[in-house]
N, C-alpha and C positions, 0 to 999 in steps of 0.2 A: 457762908462760913462765918462762924462767930469770931469776935475779936480775940477771945482767949485761945481758941484753936489756932488762929493765925499767929499769935505770939508764941505758942508752943512749937509750931512748925518752924518759924523763923529762928527760934533759939536753937533747934536741932540742926538746922542748916549752918548756923554760925559755928556750932561745935564741930561739925564735920570739917568746915574750913580750917579751923584751928588745928584739928588732928592732921589734916593733909599738910599744912604748913610745917608742923612739927616733924612729920615723917620726912619731908624733903630736906629740912634742916639737918636731921640726923644723917641722911645720905651724904649731904655736902660736907658734914663734919668728919667723915671717915678719913683717916690718914692713909697714905699709900700702903703702909704695913698691914692695915686692916682689910684691904680689898683682896679677895681671893682670885688672883689672876689665872690660876689653873683652870677655873671654870669659864673665864672670859676669853682666853686666847685660843681661838679656833680659826682655821683657814690660813691663807697665804699672805705673808707680809714681805714685800720687796724692799730691799735696802734703797733708801733715797739716792737717786742719781745713777742707779744700776738698771740694767735691762732685765736681768734674771736672778741675780743673787738675792737670797732671802730664805726665810723659814716658812715651812708649811706645817702648822700645828694640827695634828690629827686627833681623833678620839683616843681616849686612854692616855697612855704615857709615851706616845710615839710622835716624832716629828721628822721632817727631812730638812736638810740644808742644801740649797742649790748654789753651786759656785758659778761665778760669772763666766769663767772660761769653759766650763763643761755643763751647760744647762740641761743636757739630756741624760745626765748621770748624777742625780742627787744622792747625797749621803744620808743614810737612815741613822737616827739617833734615839736613844732612850732618854726620856725626860723624867727627872726626879725633882719634885718641888721640896726645897728644904725649909721654906716658910712661904707665906702668902705671896711674896713678890720676888723670890729668888729661886732659880732652878739650875740644876746641873744637867748638862747635855753630854751624854756619853755616846760617841760614835760606835755603831755596831756593824756598819757595812765596811768591808775592806779590812777586817781584822786579820792579823797574822799572829802566830804563836811567838814570834821573835820580838814583837813590839807591844807596848801597852796601848790601849785605845786612846784616841784623842779625846780630851775632856774640856768643855767650856763651862764657865759659870757666868750666868747672866742675871742681872737684876732689873726688873721692870721699874723704870723711872716714872713713866706715865702711859696711859692709854686713853687718848681723847679722840673720839670718833674713829676715823680710819688711821690715825697716826699713833704708832707705837714707838716709844723710846726705851732702849735697853742699854744699861751700863755694862761694859765688859769688865769683869773682874779678872785681873792678871793672874794667870796660873803658870806662867813660864819662869824659867830660871833668870831671864833678863829682867831688869828693873824697868818696866814700861809704865807710862802714865795711863791710867784708866780713862777710856773715852766713852762717850754716850753716842750711840748710833740711832738714827731715825729710820723707821720702816713705815711703809704705807700699805694698807690692806688692799689687796687686788680685788 
């Protein structure tokens, strides 16, 4: 292999390294608002410290919520994403004509490995402090 060919190949490899570094820097520079969590949240996430309570995000815009007291009777909900990291969960199971559906608004704070942090946006009449809940993927 001639010296000029070696120099050309070495230069191409260095350029690839620079491109890869730039790509990973772009991924790391994304803010939480820029990450599309609708595509990332799939599967079951259990509330930290609970045995059963948690979300099971399914394909499309459906999810279930399992209550700690009634693990064999999860509630089905419709998920509507209002931006990349905030969703509205409208309960569709157990609906009656006399009452409006239960609605939750959740904001993804972070998704790191199997750990999901969701901020509960207060939708009640009572002035409650918003809290961040931690879930672990099953």
